[in-house]
C-alpha positions in Angstrom: 0.0 0.0 0.0 1.4 3.4 -0.9 0.5 7.0 -0.2 -0.7 7.4 -3.8 -3.3 4.7 -3.5 -4.4 4.8 0.1 -8.0 5.6 0.3 -8.3 6.7 -3.3 -11.6 6.1 -5.1 -11.2 4.2 -8.3 -13.9 3.4 -10.8 -13.3 0.3 -12.9 -15.4 -0.2 -16.1 -15.0 -3.6 -17.9 -17.7 -5.9 -19.3 -15.8 -9.0 -18.2 -16.8 -9.9 -14.6 -13.5 -11.8 -14.0 -11.4 -8.8 -15.1 -13.5 -6.5 -12.8 -13.0 -8.8 -9.8 -9.3 -9.2 -10.4 -8.7 -5.4 -10.7 -11.0 -4.7 -7.8 -9.1 -7.2 -5.5 -5.7 -5.9 -6.6 -6.5 -2.2 -6.2 -8.2 -2.8 -2.8 -5.1 -4.7 -1.6 -3.2 -1.5 -2.6 -5.5 0.5 -0.3 -8.0 1.9 -2.9 -11.8 2.0 -2.5 -13.2 0.6 -5.8 -16.5 0.9 -7.7 -17.3 -1.2 -10.7 -19.4 -0.9 -13.9 -19.8 -3.2 -16.8 -21.2 -0.7 -19.4 -20.4 2.8 -20.4 -23.7 4.0 -19.3 -23.3 2.4 -15.8 -19.8 3.9 -15.6 -21.2 7.4 -16.2 -23.8 6.9 -13.5 -21.2 5.6 -11.1 -18.9 8.5 -11.8 -21.7 11.0 -11.1 -22.2 9.4 -7.7 -18.6 8.7 -6.6 -16.3 11.7 -7.3 -13.4 9.4 -8.2 -9.7 9.9 -8.1 -9.2 7.8 -11.3 -11.1 5.7 -13.8 -9.9 2.4 -15.4 -11.9 2.2 -18.7 -12.1 -0.7 -21.1 -12.5 0.8 -24.6 -14.4 -2.2 -26.1 -17.7 -1.9 -24.2 -21.2 -3.0 -25.3 -23.4 -0.2 -26.4 -21.6 3.0 -25.4 -17.9 2.3 -26.0 -15.0 3.8 -24.0 -14.5 6.6 -26.6 -18.1 7.7 -26.1 -17.6 7.6 -22.3 -14.6 9.9 -22.7 -16.5 12.3 -24.9 -19.4 12.3 -22.4 -17.0 13.1 -19.5 -15.5 16.1 -21.2 -18.0 17.4 -23.8 -16.4 20.8 -24.0 -12.8 19.6 -24.2 -11.8 21.4 -21.0 -10.0 18.5 -19.5 -11.0 15.7 -17.1 -11.0 16.2 -13.3 -9.3 12.8 -12.8 -6.9 10.6 -14.6 -8.4 8.0 -17.0 -6.5 4.8 -17.9 -7.8 3.0 -20.9 -7.6 -0.8 -21.3 -8.1 -3.2 -24.2 -7.0 -6.5 -25.7 -6.5 -4.8 -29.1 -5.4 -1.4 -27.9 -3.6 -0.1 -30.9 -1.4 3.0 -31.0 -4.1 4.7 -33.0 -6.7 3.8 -30.4 -4.5 5.0 -27.6 -3.8 8.3 -29.4 -7.5 8.8 -30.0 -8.2 8.1 -26.3 -5.5 10.6 -25.3 -7.0 13.2 -27.5 -10.2 12.7 -25.6 -8.5 13.0 -22.2 -7.1 9.6 -21.3 -3.7 9.7 -19.5 -2.4 6.1 -19.9 -3.1 2.8 -21.5 -2.8 -0.9 -20.6 -2.9 -3.7 -23.1 -4.5 -6.9 -21.9 -3.4 -9.2 -20.6 -1.5 -7.3 -17.9 -0.4 -8.1 -14.4 -1.9 -6.7 -11.2 1.4 -5.0 -10.4 1.3 -3.2 -13.7 -2.1 -1.8 -13.0 -1.2 -0.7 -9.5 2.0 0.9 -10.7 0.2 2.7 -13.5 -2.5 4.0 -11.2 0.1 5.2 -8.7 2.0 7.0 -11.4 -1.1 8.7 -12.7 -2.3 9.7 -9.3 1.1 11.2 -8.5 1.1 13.1 -11.8 -2.5 14.4 -11.0 -1.7 15.4 -7.5 -0.1 18.9 -8.3 -3.1 19.8 -10.5 -5.5 18.8 -7.8 -3.6 20.9 -5.2 -3.6 23.9 -7.5 -7.4 23.5 -8.2 -8.1 23.4 -4.4 -5.9 26.5 -3.7 
């Protein structure tokens, strides 16, 4: 458990129940409080209720895909209030660049290890910390 993850609220959106459970367990062991969603629509509802510190977002979702979720989170292109890490089995460089243009901060290609997820979340939370402190000041 690290300072970056302790008590942080992380929303995980993936249609695969096994992936959700594995990420949830790994992040909770790192000290995070997790919230899960299996669709883009459910992710947006959860994000409205939770005020997250970060979002792990599968791009290949049924119905509303991850790109649509990113557009809905920042319709005016002003920037997201929290880091978004996109995930996918077929996460191409073009997909990642498209997600970054919509506000994503990092990407993880499946399959990945639990340590990779925690390290990436920690890195993005550290990077977001100065911006959050400036916004509060």
